[in-house]
N, C-alpha and C positions, 0 to 999 in steps of 0.2 A: 689864311688860317692863323688864329692867335693861339699862342701857347701860354698856359697859366701855371702858376704854383708848382706843384710836385712834378708835373710833366717836364717843365723847364729845368727843374732841379735834376731830374733823372737824366736828361739829355746832356746837361753840363757835366755831371759826374761821369757818364759813359764816355764822353769826349776826353775828359781829364784822365781817366783810367786807361783808356784804350786808344787814344789818338783819334784821327779821322774815322778809322774803322769802327770805333765805338758808337758813332752816330747810328749805324744800322742795328746796333745791339741795345739801344737805349731802352727799349721796352722789355727785353728779355734778360739783360744782364743784372743779376742780383749781387754779384760779388762787389761791385762798386758801392752799392748801398750798404753792404756789410762792412766794407772798409771804412765808410763814413761813420757807421755806428761804433766800430772798434776805435777809431780815432777819438770820437766823443767820449767813450768810456775812459780812455787814457787821460784825456784832458780833465775830466771830472774827478779822476782818482777815486772812483766809486768802488770800494772794496766788494760790494755785493755783486759786481759784474765780472769778477775774476773767473768764474766757471765758464761763462760765455766766451770770454777772451781766450781762455785756455783751449776751448774746443776749436777755435780758429787755427791753432797750431797744426791741426790735421788737414788743413786745406791743401789741395793739390797746387794751388796758386801761390808761388813764393812771395808775390806782392802782398797778399792777404796775411801770410805768415809774418812778413816784416812789420806790417802795421800792428799786428797782434802783439809782437814782441815789444815794440815801442810802448804800446799801451800797458803791457805787464810791467815794464820797467818803471813807468810813471805811477801805476797803481801801487806797486811795491808790496804785494801780498806774499807772505812766506810760502804759501801753497804753490806758487809758480817757480820757486827756485829749482826744484828737481827737474821739471820739464824743460826749463831753460838750459840747465846743464846738459841734458840729453841732446838738445838742439845744438849747443855749442860743440859737443864732442862728436856729432854725427858727420862722418866723412862724406856721406851722400848728400848732405844739405848744401844749398846755395851759399857761397862764401859771404855774400852780403847779409844773409839771414844769420849765419854763424857769428859774424861781426856784431850785429845788433844784439844777439844773445849775450855776448860779452859785455856790451855797453849796459844792457838791462841789469845784468848781475852786479856790475859796478854801481849803477844807480841805486840798487837796492842794498848796497853794502853787504852782500852775501858772502860772509866769511867762509861758509862751507863750500863755496865754489872755487876757492883759491887753488886747489890741486888741479881741477879741470882747466882753469885759466892758465896755470903754469905750463900744462901740457901743450897749450895752443901757442906758446911763444915761438915755436919753431915751425909754424905752418905758413900759409900764404900771408903776404905782407899786411893785407887789410885786417885779417883775423888777428894776426900777431900784434898789430898796433892797438887794436881795440882791447885785446887781452891785457896788454901792458898798461894801458890807461885804467882799466878796471882794477887791476891789482894795485896800482898806485892809489886809486880812490879808496879802495877797501882798507889798505894799509894805513892811509891817512886817517880814516874814520876810527880805526881801532887804536891808533896812537893818540888821537885826541881824547878818546874815552879813557885811556890809561892815565893820561895826565890830569884828569879831573879830580 
């Protein structure tokens, strides 16, 4: 049996997202395809895709949420700042997801997130480090603007 085009792509994505167990999910798993689309939206920095990416923040899969947050940080649309702050400050959220929310807010130079980022300095080390980097990036951005 030969595997062509999209079928091969789906199998590779399923394996990449789920490891060997993903091979049996190759035909049924759509979250891998969704994560690929989210990744592409982020790389393209297409502002028109921000609503689709924001919708992925409601996914039950934290891997999907992580990729969505990276895409939002790259797209940089102001509409995503408040949802990213909510993710960052959610105690129930996965620490890696919260850490990426801090990164995204820093990448967007979201000055309105400084209070939320400051509150995260005394949390888990991964979140604290990302919050510290984001604060530094945002502060550097506004210092540069003030010097112009």
